[in-house]
C-alpha positions, 0 to 999 in steps of 0.5 A: 157809393161812387161809380167810375168807368171801368178800365178795360180788362179790369179784374172782375169775378162773376158771382151768379152771373153778375160781374163784381170787382175784385179786391185787387181792382178796388185797392188799385182804384183807391191808390189811383183815385186821389180826387175821388177817394180823398176822404179815404187817403188818410186811411189808405195805409190802414186799408191796404195793410188790413187787406193784405193781412186778411185776404189772399191778394193775387200779386200778378192780377194786381200788377197787371191792373196797376200797369194798366192804371200807370201806377206799377211802381207805387204797387211794387213799393206796396208789395215790398212793404207787405210782402209777407202777406201776398200769395 
């Protein structure tokens, strides 16, 4: 497991008083962290596609965090590609 610094206002959920990163945060971090997640980059399309197919992705939450991480355009392209699967 790799632990990276939290970006301010990153999307989190509280479960039993413990802050857990949301799926939206994890996806954005994978898209940003080319060096850290290099081994997963080959599978990134599959990871994103599977997440959009199996889970409810909150586009507003994902866009806001993507904007803070300076990859809003990249995320908009992902939304276009997988638009049928977002809430």
